C-alpha positions as CSV (number, residue, x, y, z in Angstrom):
1,M,40.8,4.8,15.9
2,N,37.8,6.8,14.6
3,R,34.8,6.4,17.0
4,L,32.5,5.4,14.2
5,L,34.9,2.7,13.0
6,L,35.3,1.5,16.5
7,L,31.5,1.3,16.8
8,V,31.0,-0.8,13.7
9,L,33.7,-3.2,14.9
10,L,32.1,-3.4,18.3
11,L,28.7,-4.2,16.7
12,T,30.2,-7.1,14.8
13,T,31.8,-8.8,17.8
14,S,30.4,-10.8,20.6
15,A,31.0,-7.9,23.1
16,V,27.4,-6.7,22.5
17,Q,26.1,-9.9,23.9
18,A,26.6,-8.5,27.4
19,F,23.5,-6.4,26.9
20,A,20.2,-8.1,27.6
21,E,18.0,-8.4,24.5
22,P,15.3,-5.7,24.7
23,S,11.8,-6.4,23.6
24,L,10.7,-5.1,20.2
25,D,8.7,-2.3,21.8
26,E,11.7,-1.4,23.9
27,S,14.0,-1.4,20.9
28,R,11.7,1.0,19.1
29,R,11.7,3.3,22.1
30,L,15.5,3.1,22.3
31,Y,15.8,3.8,18.6
32,R,13.7,6.9,18.8
33,E,15.6,8.0,21.8
34,A,18.9,7.5,20.0
35,L,17.7,9.6,17.0
36,N,16.6,12.3,19.4
37,E,20.0,12.4,21.0
38,I,21.6,12.8,17.5
39,S,19.3,15.6,16.6
40,R,20.4,17.4,19.9
41,G,24.0,16.9,19.1
42,R,24.6,14.3,21.9
43,L,26.3,11.8,19.7
44,I,28.1,9.9,22.5
45,N,24.8,9.2,24.1
46,A,23.5,7.8,20.9
47,E,26.6,5.7,20.4
48,K,26.1,4.2,23.8
49,L,22.6,3.1,22.9
50,A,23.7,1.5,19.6
51,P,25.0,-1.8,21.1
52,K,21.6,-2.3,22.8
53,L,20.1,-2.2,19.3
54,N,22.4,-4.7,17.7
55,N,19.6,-7.0,16.7
56,Y,17.1,-4.3,15.9
57,P,16.3,-4.1,12.1
58,L,16.8,-0.3,12.0
59,L,20.3,-0.3,13.6
60,P,21.7,0.6,10.1
61,Y,19.6,3.7,10.0
62,L,21.0,4.8,13.4
63,E,24.5,4.2,12.1
64,L,23.6,6.3,9.0
65,E,22.4,9.2,11.1
66,L,25.6,9.0,13.2
67,I,27.7,9.1,10.0
68,K,25.7,12.1,8.7
69,A,26.1,14.0,11.9
70,Q,29.9,13.8,11.9
71,I,30.6,13.3,8.2
72,N,33.3,16.0,8.0
73,G,35.4,14.0,10.5
74,V,34.8,10.6,9.0
75,S,37.8,8.8,7.4
76,P,37.6,7.1,4.0
77,Q,38.5,3.8,5.8
78,T,35.3,4.1,7.9
79,I,33.2,4.8,4.9
80,D,34.7,1.8,3.1
81,V,33.8,-0.4,6.1
82,Y,30.2,0.8,6.1
83,L,29.9,0.6,2.3
84,Q,31.3,-3.0,2.4
85,Q,28.8,-3.9,5.1
86,Y,25.7,-2.3,3.6
87,G,26.6,-2.5,-0.1
88,D,23.8,-1.4,-2.4
89,T,21.1,-1.4,0.3
90,I,19.1,1.8,0.8
91,V,21.3,2.6,3.8
92,G,24.4,2.0,1.8
93,Q,23.2,4.3,-1.0
94,R,22.5,7.0,1.5
95,I,25.8,6.7,3.2
96,R,27.5,7.0,-0.2
97,I,25.4,10.1,-1.1
98,S,26.3,11.7,2.3
99,W,30.0,11.0,1.6
100,L,29.8,12.3,-1.9
101,N,28.3,15.6,-0.6
102,K,31.2,15.9,1.8
103,L,33.7,15.3,-0.9
104,L,31.9,17.9,-3.1
105,R,32.2,20.5,-0.3
106,S,35.9,19.7,0.1
107,R,36.4,19.7,-3.7
108,D,38.2,16.4,-3.5
109,W,37.4,15.5,-7.2
110,A,39.5,12.4,-7.5
111,Q,37.8,10.8,-4.4
112,F,34.4,12.0,-5.7
113,V,35.0,10.1,-9.0
114,H,36.2,7.1,-7.0
115,Y,33.1,6.8,-4.8
116,Y,30.5,8.0,-7.4
117,Q,27.8,5.6,-8.6
118,R,25.1,6.9,-11.1
119,N,21.9,7.6,-9.2
120,S,18.6,9.3,-9.6
121,S,19.9,12.7,-8.6
122,V,20.6,14.7,-11.7
123,A,22.5,17.2,-9.7
124,T,24.9,14.6,-8.4
125,N,25.4,13.2,-11.9
126,C,26.3,16.7,-13.1
127,H,28.7,17.0,-10.2
128,Y,30.3,13.8,-11.5
129,A,30.8,15.3,-15.0
130,Y,32.4,18.4,-13.4
131,A,34.7,16.2,-11.2
132,L,35.8,14.2,-14.3
133,R,36.7,17.5,-16.0
134,Q,38.7,18.7,-13.0
135,I,40.8,15.5,-13.0
136,G,41.4,15.9,-16.7
137,D,39.2,13.0,-18.0
138,H,37.5,15.2,-20.7
139,D,36.2,12.3,-22.9
140,K,34.2,10.8,-20.0
141,A,33.1,14.2,-18.8
142,D,31.7,14.9,-22.3
143,K,29.9,11.6,-22.5
144,A,28.4,12.0,-19.0
145,I,27.0,15.5,-19.6
146,A,25.8,14.7,-23.2
147,E,23.6,12.0,-21.8
148,L,22.2,14.3,-19.2
149,W,21.6,17.1,-21.7
150,L,19.0,15.2,-23.8
151,T,16.0,15.7,-21.6
152,P,12.8,17.7,-22.3
153,S,12.8,19.1,-18.8
154,S,14.9,21.8,-17.2
155,L,18.1,20.7,-15.5
156,P,19.2,21.9,-12.0
157,K,21.6,24.8,-11.7
158,E,24.4,22.3,-10.7
159,C,24.5,21.4,-14.4
160,D,25.1,24.9,-15.7
161,I,28.9,24.9,-15.4
162,P,29.4,21.3,-16.7
163,I,27.2,22.1,-19.7
164,K,29.1,25.3,-20.4
165,Q,32.4,23.4,-20.2
166,W,31.1,20.8,-22.6
167,M,29.6,23.3,-25.1
168,A,33.0,25.1,-25.1
169,R,34.5,22.0,-26.6
170,L,32.0,21.8,-29.5
171,N,32.2,23.8,-32.7
172,A,29.4,26.2,-33.8
173,T,27.6,23.6,-35.9
174,E,27.7,20.9,-33.2
175,T,26.4,23.3,-30.6
176,E,23.5,24.3,-32.8
177,D,22.7,20.6,-33.4
178,Q,22.6,19.9,-29.7
179,Y,20.2,22.7,-29.1
180,W,18.0,21.5,-31.9
181,L,18.1,17.9,-30.6
182,R,16.9,19.0,-27.2
183,T,14.4,21.5,-28.7
184,E,12.7,18.7,-30.7
185,L,12.6,16.5,-27.7
186,A,11.0,19.2,-25.7
187,L,8.4,19.9,-28.4
188,R,7.5,16.2,-28.6
189,K,6.9,16.1,-24.9
190,G,4.8,19.3,-25.0
191,Q,7.4,21.3,-23.0
192,T,6.8,24.6,-24.9
193,D,8.6,27.0,-22.5
194,M,11.7,24.8,-22.5
195,A,11.7,24.6,-26.3
196,R,11.3,28.4,-26.6
197,Y,14.2,28.9,-24.2
198,L,16.4,26.5,-26.2
199,L,15.5,28.1,-29.5
200,G,16.6,31.4,-28.1
201,K,20.1,30.1,-28.1
202,I,20.1,29.3,-31.8
203,A,20.9,32.0,-34.4
204,N,18.2,33.0,-36.8
205,S,15.4,31.1,-35.0
206,E,13.2,34.2,-34.3
207,A,10.4,32.9,-36.5
208,Y,10.3,29.6,-34.6
209,V,10.3,31.4,-31.2
210,D,7.4,33.5,-32.5
211,L,5.4,30.5,-33.5
212,L,5.9,28.9,-30.1
213,Q,4.7,32.1,-28.4
214,R,1.9,32.7,-30.8
215,P,0.8,29.6,-32.7
216,E,-1.8,31.6,-34.7
217,R,1.2,33.2,-36.5
218,L,1.5,29.9,-38.4
219,Y,-1.2,31.2,-40.8
220,Q,1.1,34.0,-41.9
221,L,4.5,32.4,-41.4
222,G,3.7,28.9,-42.6
223,S,4.4,29.7,-46.3
224,K,7.7,31.4,-45.4
225,L,9.3,28.7,-43.3
226,P,12.3,26.9,-44.8
227,V,11.6,23.4,-45.8
228,N,13.5,21.3,-43.3
229,E,13.0,19.1,-40.3
230,H,13.2,22.0,-37.9
231,S,10.3,23.7,-39.6
232,R,8.3,20.5,-39.6
233,E,8.7,19.9,-35.8
234,V,7.8,23.5,-34.9
235,A,4.8,23.6,-37.3
236,V,3.5,20.3,-36.0
237,H,3.6,21.6,-32.4
238,A,1.9,24.9,-33.4
239,L,-0.8,23.0,-35.3
240,K,-1.5,20.9,-32.2
241,Q,-1.9,24.0,-30.2
242,L,-4.2,25.6,-32.8
243,A,-6.4,22.5,-33.0
244,R,-7.5,23.1,-29.4
245,G,-9.3,26.3,-30.5
246,D,-10.5,26.2,-34.1
247,F,-9.9,22.6,-35.3
248,E,-11.9,23.2,-38.6
249,R,-9.6,26.0,-39.7
250,T,-6.5,24.2,-38.4
251,N,-7.5,21.1,-40.3
252,T,-7.3,23.1,-43.6
253,L,-4.0,24.7,-42.6
254,W,-2.6,21.3,-41.8
255,H,-3.2,19.9,-45.3
256,Q,-1.9,23.1,-46.9
257,L,1.4,22.9,-44.9
258,D,1.7,19.2,-45.5
259,R,1.9,19.8,-49.2
260,R,4.6,22.4,-48.7
261,L,6.7,21.0,-45.8
262,N,6.0,17.3,-46.5
263,F,5.4,16.1,-43.0
264,S,6.6,12.5,-42.2
265,A,4.1,9.7,-41.7
266,A,4.7,9.8,-37.9
267,Q,4.1,13.6,-37.9
268,N,0.9,13.3,-39.9
269,Y,-0.2,10.4,-37.7
270,A,0.3,12.6,-34.6
271,L,-1.5,15.5,-36.1
272,R,-4.4,13.3,-37.2
273,D,-4.6,11.9,-33.7
274,S,-4.6,15.4,-32.1
275,M,-7.2,16.7,-34.6
276,A,-9.4,13.7,-34.0
277,R,-9.4,14.2,-30.3
278,Q,-10.6,17.8,-30.6
279,I,-13.2,16.9,-33.2
280,I,-14.5,13.9,-31.2
281,A,-14.6,16.0,-28.0
282,S,-16.6,18.7,-29.8
283,D,-19.3,16.2,-30.9
284,A,-19.5,17.9,-34.3
285,D,-22.1,16.6,-36.7
286,Y,-19.5,15.7,-39.2
287,T,-17.2,13.8,-36.8
288,R,-17.9,10.3,-38.3
289,D,-17.4,11.6,-41.8
290,W,-14.1,13.3,-40.8
291,V,-12.8,10.1,-39.2
292,T,-13.7,8.0,-42.2
293,A,-12.2,10.5,-44.6
294,N,-8.9,10.7,-42.7
295,D,-8.5,7.0,-42.2
296,P,-10.3,5.3,-45.1
297,N,-8.2,2.1,-44.9
298,Y,-8.5,1.5,-41.2
299,E,-4.8,2.0,-40.7
300,D,-5.1,3.8,-37.3
301,P,-6.5,1.6,-34.6
302,Y,-7.3,4.6,-32.4
303,L,-9.5,6.0,-35.1
304,T,-11.0,2.6,-35.9
305,E,-12.1,2.3,-32.3
306,W,-13.7,5.7,-32.5
307,R,-15.5,4.7,-35.7
308,I,-17.1,1.9,-33.7
309,R,-18.0,4.2,-30.8
310,L,-19.5,6.8,-33.0
311,A,-21.5,4.1,-34.8
312,L,-22.7,2.9,-31.3
313,K,-23.8,6.4,-30.5
314,D,-25.9,6.5,-33.7
315,L,-27.2,3.0,-32.9
316,D,-25.8,2.0,-36.3
317,W,-25.5,-1.7,-35.4
318,P,-24.5,-3.0,-38.9
319,E,-21.6,-0.5,-38.9
320,V,-20.6,-1.5,-35.4
321,Q,-20.2,-5.2,-36.4
322,R,-18.6,-4.4,-39.8
323,T,-16.0,-2.0,-38.3
324,I,-15.0,-4.3,-35.5
325,Q,-13.6,-6.7,-38.1
326,F,-11.0,-4.1,-39.2
327,L,-9.4,-3.9,-35.7
328,P,-6.0,-5.6,-35.3
329,A,-6.5,-9.1,-33.9
330,E,-5.1,-8.2,-30.5
331,L,-7.7,-5.5,-30.1
332,R,-10.5,-7.4,-31.7
333,E,-10.1,-10.2,-29.1
334,K,-10.3,-7.9,-26.1
335,A,-13.5,-8.2,-24.0
336,D,-14.4,-4.6,-25.1
337,W,-15.0,-5.4,-28.7
338,R,-16.2,-8.9,-28.2
339,Y,-18.9,-7.5,-26.0
340,W,-19.9,-4.8,-28.5
341,W,-20.0,-7.3,-31.4
342,A,-22.4,-9.5,-29.3
343,R,-24.5,-6.4,-28.4
344,A,-24.8,-5.5,-32.0
345,D,-25.7,-9.0,-33.0
346,I,-28.6,-9.1,-30.5
347,E,-29.9,-5.7,-31.8
348,L,-29.7,-6.8,-35.4
349,K,-31.3,-10.2,-34.9
350,G,-33.8,-9.2,-32.3
351,E,-32.8,-12.2,-30.2
352,L,-29.9,-13.9,-28.5
353,S,-28.5,-16.5,-30.9
354,V,-26.7,-19.6,-29.7
355,S,-23.3,-18.4,-31.0
356,T,-23.7,-14.9,-29.5
357,Q,-24.7,-16.5,-26.2
358,L,-21.5,-18.5,-26.2
359,I,-19.5,-15.3,-26.8
360,L,-21.2,-13.6,-23.9
361,Q,-20.8,-16.6,-21.6
362,Q,-17.0,-16.6,-22.4
363,I,-16.8,-12.9,-21.5
364,A,-19.0,-13.3,-18.3
365,A,-16.7,-16.1,-17.1
366,E,-13.9,-13.5,-16.7
367,R,-13.9,-10.6,-14.3
368,G,-14.3,-6.9,-15.1
369,Y,-16.6,-4.3,-16.4
370,Y,-17.5,-6.0,-19.7
371,S,-17.8,-9.3,-18.0
372,F,-20.4,-7.9,-15.6
373,L,-22.3,-6.3,-18.5
374,A,-22.3,-9.6,-20.3
375,A,-23.6,-11.4,-17.2
376,D,-26.4,-8.8,-16.9
377,I,-27.5,-9.6,-20.5
378,L,-27.5,-13.3,-19.7
379,N,-29.2,-12.7,-16.4
380,E,-26.4,-14.7,-14.7
381,E,-24.5,-14.3,-11.5
382,Y,-21.2,-12.3,-11.7
383,Q,-18.1,-14.4,-11.8
384,L,-15.3,-12.9,-9.7
385,A,-12.8,-15.7,-10.6
386,A,-11.1,-15.2,-7.3
387,V,-8.2,-17.6,-6.7
388,R,-5.6,-17.7,-4.0
389,T,-2.2,-19.3,-4.5
390,L,-0.7,-18.2,-1.2
391,D,1.7,-20.6,0.5
392,P,1.3,-19.7,4.2
393,A,4.6,-21.5,5.1
394,L,6.4,-18.8,3.0
395,I,5.2,-16.0,5.2
396,T,7.4,-17.1,8.1
397,E,10.4,-17.2,5.8
398,I,9.7,-13.7,4.4
399,E,9.4,-12.4,7.9
400,Q,13.1,-13.1,8.4
401,H,14.1,-11.1,5.3
402,E,16.3,-8.2,6.4
403,A,14.9,-5.6,4.0
404,I,11.3,-6.7,4.8
405,N,12.0,-6.3,8.5
406,R,13.4,-2.9,8.0
407,A,10.4,-1.9,5.8
408,R,8.1,-3.1,8.6
409,E,9.7,-1.1,11.3
410,L,9.9,2.0,9.1
411,Y,6.2,1.6,8.2
412,L,5.2,1.3,11.9
413,L,7.3,4.4,12.7
414,G,5.5,6.4,10.0
415,E,8.5,6.6,7.6
416,N,6.4,5.4,4.6
417,F,8.7,6.7,1.8
418,T,11.8,4.9,3.1
419,A,9.7,1.9,4.1
420,S,8.6,1.6,0.4
421,L,12.2,1.9,-0.8
422,E,13.3,-0.9,1.6
423,W,10.3,-3.0,0.5
424,N,11.0,-2.6,-3.2
425,Y,14.7,-3.4,-2.5
426,G,13.6,-6.6,-0.8
427,M,11.3,-7.6,-3.6
428,R,14.2,-7.7,-6.0
429,S,15.4,-11.0,-4.5
430,L,12.0,-12.7,-4.2
431,N,10.4,-15.0,-6.7
432,K,6.6,-14.9,-7.5
433,P,5.4,-17.2,-4.6
434,E,7.6,-15.3,-2.2
435,Q,6.2,-12.0,-3.4
436,V,2.7,-13.3,-2.9
437,A,3.6,-14.2,0.6
438,A,5.1,-10.8,1.1
439,A,1.9,-9.1,-0.1
440,Q,0.0,-11.1,2.5
441,L,2.5,-10.1,5.2
442,A,2.0,-6.4,4.3
443,L,-1.8,-6.9,4.5
444,N,-1.3,-8.5,7.9
445,W,0.5,-5.4,9.1
446,G,-2.3,-3.2,7.7
447,W,-0.2,-1.9,4.9
448,S,-2.9,-2.2,2.3
449,H,-1.3,-0.1,-0.4
450,Q,1.8,-2.3,-0.4
451,S,-0.3,-5.4,-0.4
452,I,-2.0,-4.2,-3.6
453,M,1.1,-3.1,-5.4
454,T,3.1,-6.2,-4.5
455,A,0.2,-8.5,-5.7
456,I,0.2,-6.5,-9.0
457,R,4.0,-6.8,-9.2
458,A,3.7,-10.5,-8.8
459,G,1.0,-10.7,-11.5
460,E,-1.3,-12.2,-8.9
461,W,-4.4,-10.8,-10.6
462,N,-6.9,-13.2,-9.2
463,D,-6.1,-12.9,-5.5
464,L,-8.8,-10.4,-4.6
465,T,-7.9,-10.6,-0.9
466,L,-4.6,-9.0,-1.7
467,R,-5.8,-6.7,-4.5
468,F,-9.0,-5.4,-2.8
469,P,-8.4,-4.9,0.9
470,T,-10.9,-3.0,3.1
471,P,-8.7,-0.7,5.3
472,Y,-10.1,2.1,7.5
473,K,-13.4,0.2,7.5
474,S,-15.0,2.0,10.4
475,T,-14.1,5.4,8.8
476,F,-15.5,4.4,5.4
477,K,-18.7,3.0,7.0
478,T,-19.3,6.2,9.0
479,I,-18.7,8.5,6.1
480,A,-20.8,6.5,3.7
481,K,-23.7,6.4,6.1
482,R,-23.4,10.1,6.9
483,E,-23.2,11.2,3.3
484,N,-25.8,8.7,2.1
485,I,-23.5,7.1,-0.4
486,E,-22.9,3.4,-1.0
487,L,-20.0,1.9,0.9
488,K,-19.0,-0.2,-2.1
489,W,-18.8,2.9,-4.2
490,I,-16.6,5.0,-2.0
491,Y,-14.3,2.0,-1.5
492,A,-14.1,1.6,-5.2
493,I,-13.3,5.3,-5.7
494,A,-10.5,5.1,-3.1
495,R,-9.1,1.9,-4.5
496,Q,-9.0,3.5,-8.0
497,E,-7.6,6.8,-6.9
498,S,-4.7,5.9,-4.6
499,A,-4.9,2.1,-3.8
500,F,-5.3,3.4,-0.2
501,A,-1.9,5.2,0.0
502,P,-2.4,7.9,2.7
503,S,0.5,10.0,1.3
504,A,-0.3,9.6,-2.4
505,N,0.5,12.7,-4.3
506,S,-0.4,13.0,-8.0
507,P,1.6,14.9,-10.6
508,V,-1.1,17.6,-10.6
509,G,-1.1,17.9,-6.8
510,A,-4.0,15.7,-5.7
511,R,-3.4,14.3,-2.2
512,G,-4.3,11.4,0.0
513,I,-6.4,8.4,-0.2
514,M,-9.3,10.1,-2.0
515,Q,-6.8,12.2,-4.1
516,L,-8.3,15.6,-3.3
517,M,-7.0,18.7,-5.1
518,P,-6.0,21.4,-2.5
519,G,-8.6,23.8,-4.0
520,T,-11.4,21.2,-3.8
521,A,-10.4,20.3,-0.3
522,R,-10.6,24.0,0.8
523,L,-14.0,24.4,-0.7
524,V,-15.3,21.1,0.8
525,A,-13.9,21.9,4.2
526,R,-15.6,25.3,4.2
527,Q,-18.9,23.7,3.3
528,M,-18.4,21.1,6.0
529,G,-17.7,23.8,8.6
530,M,-14.1,22.7,9.0
531,A,-11.0,24.8,9.3
532,Q,-9.0,25.3,6.1
533,P,-7.1,22.0,5.7
534,R,-3.4,21.9,6.0
535,T,-1.1,19.7,3.9
536,E,-0.9,17.2,6.8
537,D,-4.8,17.1,6.9
538,L,-4.9,15.9,3.3
539,V,-2.7,12.9,4.1
540,T,-4.5,12.0,7.3
541,P,-6.8,9.2,6.3
542,E,-9.8,10.0,8.4
543,K,-9.9,13.7,7.3
544,N,-9.1,12.9,3.7
545,I,-11.8,10.2,3.5
546,A,-14.3,12.5,5.3
547,M,-13.8,15.3,2.7
548,G,-13.7,13.0,-0.2
549,G,-16.9,11.3,0.9
550,F,-18.7,14.7,1.4
551,Y,-17.6,15.7,-2.1
552,L,-18.9,12.4,-3.5
553,G,-22.2,13.0,-1.8
554,Q,-22.5,16.4,-3.3
555,L,-21.8,15.1,-6.8
556,L,-24.2,12.2,-6.4
557,E,-27.0,14.7,-5.5
558,Q,-26.0,17.1,-8.2
559,F,-26.3,14.3,-10.9
560,G,-29.6,12.9,-9.7
561,G,-28.2,9.9,-7.8
562,N,-26.4,8.6,-10.9
563,R,-23.1,7.0,-9.8
564,I,-21.9,6.9,-13.4
565,L,-22.1,10.7,-13.8
566,A,-20.9,11.4,-10.3
567,T,-17.9,9.1,-10.8
568,A,-17.1,10.9,-14.1
569,A,-17.4,14.3,-12.3
570,Y,-15.1,13.1,-9.5
571,N,-12.4,12.4,-12.1
572,A,-12.9,15.0,-14.8
573,G,-14.8,17.7,-12.9
574,P,-18.6,18.4,-13.0
575,T,-18.3,21.1,-15.6
576,R,-16.9,18.7,-18.2
577,V,-19.6,16.2,-17.5
578,E,-22.4,18.8,-17.8
579,R,-20.9,19.9,-21.1
580,V,-21.1,16.4,-22.5
581,L,-24.7,16.0,-21.3
582,L,-25.8,19.4,-22.7
583,R,-24.6,18.4,-26.2
584,Q,-26.6,15.2,-26.0
585,T,-29.8,15.2,-28.1
586,E,-31.3,11.9,-27.1
587,E,-31.3,9.3,-24.4
588,L,-28.6,6.7,-24.6
589,P,-28.0,3.3,-22.9
590,A,-25.4,3.8,-20.1
591,D,-22.9,1.4,-21.7
592,I,-23.0,3.4,-25.0
593,W,-22.8,6.7,-23.1
594,I,-19.7,5.6,-21.2
595,E,-18.1,4.2,-24.4
596,N,-18.5,7.6,-26.1
597,L,-17.1,9.8,-23.3
598,P,-14.4,11.8,-25.1
599,Y,-12.0,11.8,-22.1
600,G,-10.1,8.5,-22.4
601,E,-8.8,8.6,-18.8
602,T,-12.3,9.2,-17.4
603,R,-13.9,6.6,-19.6
604,E,-11.6,3.9,-18.2
605,Y,-11.9,5.4,-14.7
606,I,-15.7,4.8,-14.7
607,K,-15.3,1.3,-16.0
608,N,-12.8,0.4,-13.2
609,V,-14.9,2.0,-10.5
610,L,-18.1,0.2,-11.5
611,A,-16.2,-3.1,-11.7
612,F,-14.5,-2.5,-8.4
613,S,-17.9,-1.7,-6.8
614,V,-19.1,-5.2,-7.7
615,I,-16.0,-6.7,-6.1
616,Y,-16.4,-4.6,-3.0
617,A,-20.1,-5.5,-2.8
618,E,-19.1,-9.2,-2.6
619,K,-16.4,-8.6,0.0
620,L,-18.7,-6.4,2.1
621,K,-21.8,-8.7,1.6
622,L,-23.8,-5.9,-0.1
623,D,-26.1,-5.8,-3.1
624,R,-23.9,-5.9,-6.1
625,P,-25.6,-4.9,-9.4
626,L,-23.2,-3.2,-11.8
627,L,-25.8,-0.6,-12.6
628,A,-28.9,0.4,-10.7
629,S,-32.2,0.6,-12.7
630,H,-32.1,4.4,-12.8
631,E,-28.5,4.4,-14.1
632,R,-29.2,2.3,-17.2
633,K,-30.2,5.3,-19.4
634,I,-28.5,8.7,-19.6
635,S,-29.9,11.8,-21.2
636,A,-29.6,15.6,-21.3
637,A,-32.1,15.7,-18.5
638,N,-29.3,14.6,-16.2
639,A,-27.6,17.9,-17.0
640,V,-30.7,19.9,-16.2
641,T,-30.9,18.1,-12.9
642,A,-27.3,18.9,-12.2
643,Q,-27.8,22.6,-13.0
644,K,-30.8,22.8,-10.7
645,N,-28.8,21.3,-7.9
């Protein structure tokens, strides 16, 4: 009998009861020892340790490593036993992947198809299409690869042969259609290089390739393009690129091409949106007129919102109130626009009317940036609306959940990625009250990020204990004091940036709790007199928080102690913030300045950080004004201060 099969049978019988139950700490030690034995190739020693770990939550992971270490000698019967035991658990999925890789190496296509289950690995899915082709199931192979083909991103090299086999079964027209389908998908997602590559596979597409390489050629080629959907897609993409440089000239070209190519409503909508973003960001004198001319009937909610913001910037209070009425009901009832309607009403009447006071009281009874602004106008205390629905009795039940137990052990061993996979797997079987209890359990372990994410998953918005924990408190306190920044502020930044996930990694490469870009981290470390940070330094909480806090202190000093501007600079970069300030001709109230910031992500980022600061001030027993007195007005002088610093 296969040793692994014998092992799993042994672990499911009473024979293991001969071993004394080790303590949890001892089990962790034995588990690490067994993994070490496997890594050294001493499999028999690891197998001898396995029965002692029969009740340890991570025994399945030890069995997984034993299977992987001798996968070439494992029988299908043994794999079947393990897959039956672990099913669709994370361990079961990994056993299946390891077995599929073995079958791939041995080119056992029939067995590969038999054991295959669709997963997140595109390469494995392409191998499946190839395996289907090898066993003669061409229809299924065609369907499988056709689904994978339609992506705006590049596909792994494992897909090359299956795609070639599929294309060989298509006629010339079908092949060209497939390339165009994917090209248009790539264009809509902004994947220019991929679109250019795909167009290179289509006959007589040189003009289109030229436009993707040099969008400015649209001025010469636009009048010569054939009138079809392909020309419209490429022209729309080129116009969006051109708008980033010279939006005035591009605006004229857009309308000229629209008359010839007849863009669809959706395409014109996208172009108008793209053009508007560039014009708004430029702060051109004619911005309000352009927006009004291009959306006279208030059909575009995005532009309607900007008409309100631009009216705010001009302190045109009658227009603010009038335009708010043209928003769709679901937007008009948001705290944002209810607040601004009330603000406009106060300015127009020169007093706080009873009806407007009622609106502000309703907003202030909620929790958030606009609620705190409303409370400031009313000179009332902030309402945090904190409510706990936790049933403590459920915590004991959740502690017995197998996946949650595995997640805990993996988290304590520093295996955060797999711990999160196990945790999410466990959440699938829990109802809302159980998820709330699980969030509290994660907080009890010190796993703050998981506490936050689980509370959000459960929709438990008012449990501020779960959603706003205070991890690494001694580190945050030390750094805040050393850099002369407010503790509530650095906590709010960290909460917004990563929700306290030490290993957080953004799509653009920002790392760690404070989400530092590697370049910024290197510069900051040099200024701090530290060695050049390694990747592991960026995910070490103490080091990451220290560098992030130092950078925040620099930004705060650079922008004259104004948290609004320093917060904006932390998100968008100080140069962008200075650029906005230098275009400013007069002083603006802070709420209007924030509302008119042309960078949507940064605008919401500031609002969240300010609101989070109020919440953390309450939790940390600190002063909690939303805005300090010196932050209530913002002018171009702030940019001068920044440049001097």
